[in-house]
SEMARVO-604124 format. One line per field, with one value per residue: residue number from 1; chain; x, y, z of N, C-alpha, C, O in turn. Coordinates in steps of 0.1 Angstrom, whole numbers. Each point is the difference from the previous one (the first is absolute). Layout:
BEGIN
nr c(NUM, ...)
kette c(A, ...)
n.u c(X, ...)
n.v c(Y, ...)
n.w c(Z, ...)
ca.u c(X, ...)
ca.v c(Y, ...)
ca.w c(Z, ...)
c.u c(X, ...)
c.v c(Y, ...)
c.w c(Z, ...)
o.u c(X, ...)
o.v c(Y, ...)
o.w c(Z, ...)
***
This chain:
BEGIN
nr c(1, 2, 3, 4, 5, 6, 7, 8, 9, 10, 11, 12, 13, 14, 15, 16, 17, 18, 19, 20, 21, 22, 23, 24, 25, 26, 27, 28, 29, 30, 31, 32, 33, 34, 35, 36, 37, 38, 39, 40, 41, 42, 43, 44, 45, 46, 47, 48, 49, 50, 51, 52, 53, 54, 55)
kette c(A, A, A, A, A, A, A, A, A, A, A, A, A, A, A, A, A, A, A, A, A, A, A, A, A, A, A, A, A, A, A, A, A, A, A, A, A, A, A, A, A, A, A, A, A, A, A, A, A, A, A, A, A, A, A)
n.u c(8, -16, 20, 5, -2, -12, 14, -9, 21, -16, -3, -1, -8, -8, 22, 8, -15, 0, 17, 7, -14, 19, -14, -2, -21, -5, 5, -14, -19, 0, 0, -20, -13, 4, -8, -21, 9, -12, -12, 18, -18, 18, 7, -8, -17, 13, 16, -3, 20, -3, -3, -6, 14, -22, 15)
n.v c(-12, 11, 9, -7, 22, -14, 17, -9, 5, 15, 21, -12, -15, 6, 0, 16, -14, 19, -13, 15, -15, -6, 10, -22, -8, -5, -20, -16, -1, -10, -22, -10, -1, -16, -21, 1, -8, -19, 18, -8, 14, 12, -1, -18, -9, 18, -13, 5, 8, 19, -20, 21, -16, 5, -6)
n.w c(0, -11, -4, -20, 1, -13, -3, -18, -3, -3, 10, 19, -15, 20, 0, 14, 8, 12, 5, -15, -9, 10, -15, -5, 2, 21, 9, -6, 12, 21, 1, -2, 18, 16, -4, 8, 19, 2, 6, 10, -2, 8, -20, 11, -11, -1, 8, 22, 6, 11, 10, 5, 9, -1, 15)
ca.u c(-8, 8, -1, -2, -5, 10, -5, 10, -2, -9, -11, -10, -7, 10, 0, -2, -3, 4, -8, -2, 11, 9, 0, 10, -5, 3, 14, 3, -5, 9, 13, -2, -1, 13, 8, -4, 4, -9, 6, -7, 4, 0, 3, 13, 8, -7, 1, -9, 7, -1, -11, 2, -11, -1, -10)
ca.v c(12, 12, 10, 13, 1, 0, 4, 6, 14, 10, -5, -9, -8, -9, -15, -8, 8, -7, -12, -9, -9, 4, -11, 1, 10, 13, 2, 1, 13, 10, -2, 5, 15, 6, -2, 10, 13, 6, 1, -7, 8, -5, -14, -4, -4, 6, -9, -11, -13, -6, 4, -1, -7, 3, -10)
ca.w c(0, 0, 11, -6, -14, -11, -13, -9, -4, 4, 9, -5, 10, 7, -4, 12, 12, 12, 3, -12, -3, -12, -9, -12, -10, 5, -1, -14, -4, 5, -7, -14, 1, 3, -12, -10, 4, 10, 14, 10, 12, 13, 0, 6, -12, -11, -12, 3, -1, 13, 8, 14, 6, 14, 6)
c.u c(9, -3, -2, -6, 11, -7, 11, -4, 3, -12, -10, -7, 10, -1, -3, -2, 4, -10, -2, 12, 7, 1, 10, -5, 2, 15, 5, -4, 10, 14, 0, 0, 13, 9, -3, 3, -8, 8, -9, 4, -1, 2, 14, 9, -7, 0, -10, 6, 0, -13, 3, -13, 0, -11, -7)
c.v c(12, 9, 14, -1, 0, 3, 5, 14, 2, -6, -8, -7, -9, -14, -9, 9, -8, -11, -10, -9, 4, -12, 2, 9, 15, 3, 2, 14, 11, 0, 5, 15, 6, -2, 10, 14, 7, 0, -7, 6, -8, -15, -3, -4, 6, -7, -12, -14, -8, 6, -3, -7, 2, -9, 7)
c.w c(0, 11, -5, -14, -10, -13, -8, -2, -14, 8, -7, 11, 7, -5, 12, 12, 13, 4, -11, -1, -13, -9, -12, -10, 4, -1, -15, -5, 5, -7, -14, 0, 3, -12, -11, 4, 11, 14, 10, 13, 13, 1, 6, -11, -13, -13, 1, -3, 13, 7, 15, 6, 15, 6, 12)
o.u c(11, -11, -3, -2, 10, -9, 9, -11, 9, -3, -4, 1, 8, -10, -5, 7, 2, -12, -5, 11, -6, 7, 4, 8, 4, 3, 8, 7, 4, 5, 9, 6, 4, 8, 8, -3, 2, 8, -12, 10, -8, -3, 9, 12, -10, -7, -2, -7, 1, -3, 4, -11, 10, -11, -9)
o.v c(0, -1, 9, -10, 6, -6, 7, 3, -7, -12, 3, 4, -6, -6, -11, 11, -12, 2, -11, 3, 5, -10, 11, 8, 8, 11, 8, 6, 9, 10, 7, 7, 10, 10, 3, 10, 12, -9, 1, -4, -9, -6, 8, 3, -7, 3, -7, -9, -12, 11, -11, 5, -1, -1, -6)
o.w c(5, 7, 7, -6, 3, -4, 5, 0, -5, -2, -12, 12, -7, -2, -2, 1, -1, -1, 3, 3, -9, 4, -2, -6, -8, -5, -3, -8, -8, -3, -5, -9, -7, -3, -8, -8, 3, 2, -1, 7, 1, 10, -3, 1, -4, -9, -10, -4, 0, -2, 3, -1, 6, -5, 6)
***
């Protein structure tokens, strides 16, 4: 589950909200956006190659 909102910029609809499960399709969407030059604000890893897991 996520602890924060994640959305690519330019501004748009968040890809994931706090409490939602982080699924492979969401990760693929975020990675594709970053590869296309979009900014992923406030991410621990802005390239989305690693995901921090908190239990």
